[in-house]
C-alpha positions, 0 to 999 in steps of 0.5 A: 252545230258545227261540224269540225273540218273544214278549209278556207284560203285567201290572198291579201295585198296592203302595204307592201305586203304579199300574205296566202292562208290558208287553214286547214280542220280535222276530227281531232278529241282536242284543240290541236294547232299547227302553223308553219310558213314564211311570216311564222314569227313569234308576233304572229303566231301568238295573233293566230293562236289567239284567234283559233282559240276564241272561235274554235273548241275542238279538233286539229287546225292546220294554218299555212301563214306566209308573207313577203315584203316586197320593201328589200329594207326589211330584208336579212340576206345571210350568207352562209359561209361555214357552208360553203367552206365544207364543201370547197374542202369536201370537193379539194379532197375528193381532187386530191383523192381522184387527180382529176381536173375539176373546174368549178367556178365560186357562181357553180358553189353561190348556186347551192340551195342555202349558201344564201337564205333571205330573212324579212323582218316580220317583227319589225311591223308597225302596229298598223301592219298588225291589225292588218294583219290580224283583219286579214287572218279573222277574215280566213277564220270566219269563212272557215267557222261558215263552211263548218256550220254549214256542213254542221246543219247536214251532219243534224239533219242526218242524225236527227232522220236516223233519230226519228228511224230509232222511234219508229222502231222503240214504238213497235217494239214497245207495241209488240212487247205484251204480247210477246210475254205473253207469247213466252208465258205460254210457252214456258207453262206449256213445256215445263206442264210438258216435263211434268207430265206425270204428276199435276203440278200445283198450278200457283207455283207453276205461274210464278216460276214461269213469271219469273223466267218472263221477268228476266226475258224483260227488256222493259228497262232497256227500252226505257232508257234507249228511249231517254238516252234518244231524247237526250241525244235530240235535245242536244243536238237542237239545242244552239246553246250547248256549243261542244256537242261532239264529246257528249254525242258520241257517249250517249251514242255508245249507251244506245248501242249498249241497250240495243244489245241488252235487248238482243241478248233477253229476248227470242223474239225474231220481230224485236231482233229484226227491230233492234237491228234497223235500230243498230242501223242507225245507230251505226251512222250516227256515230259515224256522225257525232266523230265530225261534231265540235 
């Protein structure tokens, strides 16, 4: 089982290339990839996205890809002549308006950001350099996947522990159920007899009516469904053949919570309510944990 959160970064030097890669993953319903940096081109973007899609099913993936080549032959120095002309024209108008003696050297203007821009010809990489880039990205990605798997083990342990506590409380409720139904049956029989003290009620009809009332308060089906959902969630969590567990785990946790609401609404037993509160607390923990599962 893998967590959706993780972080990995590394720096590489090869063939006059300096490369810094960092990958961060966060919770997200779908796979959302964001790539930025000085070395992002159509070629590097395609390589990165392909590797991520091969290894990550869902989550928000933020990639920082900064690359610099030391060979000046692959540099492309751009001079923004239009920006400099616009700045000079505004300075001249300012000088005419306020008649100030401005003495600005050309060197001052050339220091303005964006006047010169350095581009590098990343798309002219040889096949060998592309292989090195791919190998570097894989290295960082593998480290990220390892961290996600490690965190996933802790999440799995917490969920299984919560399921064990839920099972303990379900067993306790089941053992109380027959006794609670008997108490409820006697309670309604005595109440009906008290209201009908002036007449002699038909005992058979009385038992039938009370049985109907007790049946409406029966929680056997809810307990069975809650147990089934819990078993299914446990099997899902421990099954290594299932790669994507998050969405189904979240659905099962919601169904488990719904069953506890029904149980609490149908029974008046304080003993059962106490156990249900324990179950709800563990389900809330599970719901928080499954939000972080891939």
